[in-house]
C-alpha positions as CSV (number, residue, x, y, z in Angstrom):
1,M,-16.8,-37.1,214.7
2,K,-13.6,-36.0,212.6
3,V,-14.9,-33.5,209.6
4,I,-13.6,-33.7,205.3
5,I,-12.8,-31.3,204.1
6,G,-12.8,-31.5,200.4
7,I,-9.9,-29.7,198.4
8,S,-9.8,-28.0,194.8
9,A,-6.6,-29.1,193.1
10,N,-4.8,-27.7,190.5
11,H,-4.2,-28.5,186.9
12,N,-1.1,-28.3,185.2
13,A,-2.2,-30.1,181.8
14,A,1.0,-29.4,180.3
15,E,3.4,-30.8,183.1
16,S,0.7,-33.2,183.2
17,L,0.1,-32.1,187.4
18,Y,-2.1,-31.9,190.3
19,C,-1.0,-29.1,192.9
20,L,-2.0,-27.7,196.0
21,R,-0.4,-25.2,197.9
22,E,0.9,-27.0,201.9
23,A,-0.8,-23.4,203.2
24,Y,-4.9,-24.8,202.5
25,V,-3.7,-28.9,204.2
26,V,-2.4,-26.4,207.1
27,S,-5.0,-24.3,207.6
28,V,-7.1,-26.9,207.5
29,R,-5.7,-29.5,209.7
30,E,-4.6,-25.9,212.3
31,A,-8.8,-25.8,212.3
32,G,-9.6,-29.4,213.3
33,G,-9.9,-30.8,210.5
34,V,-8.6,-33.9,207.7
35,P,-7.8,-32.3,204.6
36,L,-8.6,-34.5,201.0
37,I,-7.3,-32.8,198.1
38,L,-9.6,-32.7,195.2
39,P,-8.5,-33.3,191.3
40,A,-11.1,-32.5,188.5
41,L,-11.6,-35.5,186.5
42,D,-12.9,-36.0,183.0
43,D,-16.0,-37.9,185.1
44,V,-19.5,-37.1,185.8
45,T,-19.3,-39.3,188.8
46,L,-17.0,-38.6,191.3
47,V,-18.6,-35.5,191.5
48,D,-21.3,-37.8,193.2
49,K,-17.8,-39.6,195.1
50,Y,-16.5,-36.5,196.3
51,L,-20.6,-35.5,197.9
52,D,-21.3,-38.7,199.0
53,I,-17.3,-38.2,200.9
54,C,-16.2,-34.7,201.8
55,D,-18.8,-32.3,204.9
56,A,-17.3,-29.5,203.2
57,F,-15.3,-27.4,200.3
58,I,-12.4,-25.6,200.1
59,L,-12.2,-24.4,196.4
60,S,-9.0,-22.8,195.9
61,G,-7.2,-19.9,193.7
62,G,-5.5,-20.6,190.3
63,G,-5.7,-19.6,187.2
64,D,-8.6,-17.3,184.8
65,I,-12.0,-18.7,184.3
66,D,-13.6,-19.5,181.5
67,P,-15.4,-16.4,179.9
68,F,-17.5,-18.4,177.8
69,Y,-19.5,-19.4,181.7
70,W,-21.2,-16.0,182.3
71,G,-21.9,-15.4,178.2
72,E,-18.5,-13.0,177.6
73,V,-15.7,-13.6,174.6
74,P,-12.8,-13.8,176.2
75,E,-10.9,-10.1,176.3
76,T,-7.4,-8.4,175.9
77,G,-5.9,-9.3,179.6
78,L,-7.7,-12.6,179.7
79,G,-4.7,-14.9,181.2
80,E,-4.7,-19.0,181.1
81,I,-8.2,-21.1,181.5
82,N,-8.6,-24.1,182.3
83,P,-10.9,-25.8,180.4
84,L,-10.4,-29.3,182.7
85,R,-11.1,-27.4,186.0
86,D,-13.7,-25.2,185.0
87,S,-16.1,-28.1,183.6
88,F,-15.2,-30.1,186.9
89,E,-15.4,-27.6,189.7
90,L,-18.6,-25.5,188.6
91,M,-20.4,-28.7,188.1
92,L,-19.4,-30.1,191.5
93,A,-20.7,-26.1,193.0
94,R,-23.5,-26.4,191.5
95,R,-24.8,-29.2,193.0
96,L,-23.8,-28.3,196.1
97,L,-25.6,-24.6,195.1
98,L,-28.5,-27.4,195.2
99,Q,-28.4,-28.5,199.2
100,N,-26.8,-27.2,202.6
101,T,-23.1,-28.5,202.4
102,P,-20.0,-25.8,203.5
103,V,-17.8,-24.2,201.0
104,L,-15.1,-22.0,201.2
105,G,-14.2,-20.5,198.0
106,I,-10.7,-18.8,198.3
107,C,-9.5,-16.2,195.0
108,R,-10.5,-18.1,192.5
109,G,-12.9,-20.3,194.3
110,C,-15.0,-17.5,194.9
111,Q,-15.3,-16.3,191.2
112,L,-15.9,-19.7,190.6
113,L,-18.6,-19.8,193.4
114,S,-20.1,-16.7,192.1
115,V,-20.3,-18.6,187.9
116,A,-21.7,-21.3,189.4
117,A,-24.8,-19.0,190.9
118,G,-25.2,-16.4,187.6
119,G,-23.1,-14.2,188.3
120,K,-20.6,-12.3,186.3
121,L,-16.7,-11.3,186.4
122,V,-14.8,-8.4,185.5
123,Q,-12.3,-10.5,182.9
124,D,-8.4,-8.3,183.9
125,L,-8.9,-5.0,186.3
126,A,-6.2,-3.1,184.3
127,T,-6.1,0.5,185.7
128,G,-6.5,1.7,189.2
129,M,-5.4,-0.2,191.8
130,S,-3.3,-3.1,191.9
131,H,-4.4,-5.9,193.2
132,E,-1.8,-8.2,191.8
133,Q,0.6,-7.3,194.6
134,N,4.9,-7.8,194.7
135,A,4.8,-8.9,197.9
136,P,5.2,-11.9,199.9
137,R,2.8,-13.9,200.2
138,P,2.0,-13.6,203.8
139,Y,1.9,-9.5,203.4
140,P,-1.0,-7.8,203.9
141,F,-2.1,-5.3,201.4
142,H,-4.3,-3.6,201.0
143,D,-7.7,-3.3,203.6
144,I,-11.3,-4.3,202.6
145,L,-14.6,-3.2,203.9
146,I,-16.6,-5.5,205.2
147,Y,-20.2,-4.3,204.9
148,K,-22.2,-5.0,208.3
149,E,-25.4,-7.5,209.2
150,T,-23.0,-9.8,206.6
151,M,-21.9,-13.9,208.0
152,L,-18.4,-12.5,206.9
153,A,-18.8,-9.9,210.0
154,R,-20.3,-12.7,211.9
155,I,-17.2,-14.2,211.3
156,L,-14.4,-12.2,212.2
157,D,-16.4,-10.0,214.6
158,S,-14.9,-6.9,212.2
159,H,-16.2,-4.2,209.4
160,E,-12.9,-4.2,208.1
161,A,-10.0,-6.6,208.0
162,R,-6.0,-6.0,205.8
163,V,-5.9,-9.0,203.4
164,N,-3.8,-9.9,200.7
165,S,-4.1,-10.1,196.7
166,F,-3.0,-11.7,194.4
167,H,-5.8,-11.7,191.4
168,H,-6.4,-10.0,188.1
169,Q,-10.8,-11.7,187.9
170,A,-13.2,-10.5,189.9
171,V,-16.2,-10.7,190.7
172,R,-19.4,-7.7,188.8
173,E,-21.9,-9.2,189.5
174,A,-22.6,-11.7,192.7
175,G,-24.8,-13.9,191.3
176,V,-28.8,-15.8,192.5
177,G,-29.1,-15.9,196.1
178,M,-25.6,-14.4,196.7
179,R,-25.3,-10.7,198.4
180,V,-21.4,-8.8,198.4
181,S,-20.1,-8.9,201.8
182,A,-16.6,-7.0,201.8
183,R,-15.7,-4.6,198.8
184,A,-11.4,-3.2,198.3
185,P,-10.6,0.9,198.1
186,D,-11.5,1.2,194.7
187,G,-14.4,-0.9,194.7
188,T,-13.4,-4.4,193.9
189,I,-16.1,-6.7,194.9
190,E,-13.3,-8.3,197.5
191,A,-16.2,-11.5,199.4
192,I,-19.0,-12.7,198.4
193,E,-22.0,-15.1,200.4
194,S,-25.3,-17.4,199.6
195,M,-27.7,-15.1,201.3
196,D,-30.0,-18.3,202.0
197,K,-27.5,-21.3,202.5
198,N,-26.0,-21.8,205.9
199,F,-22.0,-21.5,204.8
200,W,-22.0,-20.3,201.1
201,L,-18.5,-17.7,201.0
202,G,-16.2,-16.7,198.5
203,V,-13.6,-14.8,199.6
204,Q,-11.5,-12.5,196.8
205,W,-7.5,-12.9,199.4
206,H,-5.8,-15.8,199.9
207,P,-6.2,-16.1,204.3
208,E,-4.5,-19.3,203.7
209,F,-1.3,-18.2,203.6
210,L,-1.8,-15.1,206.3
211,R,-1.6,-17.1,208.9
212,D,-3.5,-14.0,211.6
213,E,-6.7,-14.3,213.4
214,Y,-9.0,-13.1,211.2
215,S,-7.8,-16.1,208.8
216,R,-7.9,-18.5,211.3
217,R,-11.6,-18.1,212.1
218,L,-13.0,-18.0,208.4
219,F,-11.1,-21.8,208.8
220,R,-12.8,-22.5,211.9
221,A,-16.4,-21.1,210.3
222,L,-15.9,-23.6,208.3
223,I,-15.4,-26.7,210.6
224,E,-18.2,-25.6,212.9
225,A,-20.8,-25.1,209.1
226,V,-20.3,-28.6,209.5
227,Y,-21.6,-29.8,212.8
228,M,-25.0,-27.3,212.0
229,T,-25.9,-29.3,209.4
230,K,-25.5,-32.1,210.9
């Protein structure tokens, strides 16, 4: 059985463009899955169709999330938001919360999983340790500490890793039913996971670019989780 992995597409409203970096597609293919790129549209019925078609989902990286969704007003430092993408992907994520479909959130996708579960974000990491590297995307930028006895620790078989970093928002509160599974040296949350779902995992870095063994394990684990739920 081929596992179909739905990957949320980025949306450029100004240029009427949907897009997704090739690295997501390559990572899914190398892990043995079939990648399917999913555009966000103003159509609630599409959520049900995506859920029918896909065996698992990757919520991809992108722009900032509107703080309206966790009850805050915009602060200085908030970047560009995309109302269509926010509303559609949150609708999808909340539906996924109600079932046991495996989900991997990457960067923005990690933050989206938190907000969907009732969590909150830091709107802008303005001071202290940099989380927006000025280095090529495949280059590891900082270390993370992975908490013991978490799903992430089991997948990576490690309590530490070195990751890349391209974000200025971050998870502040993981959300209901979620727990923190990794942090950066400055305390920034780097990964969250569900305490009761088979595979509901968000990572703040971009494993699709790193292409090391740790990163490959994440994509393989997503696909393996599908077989566990069948």
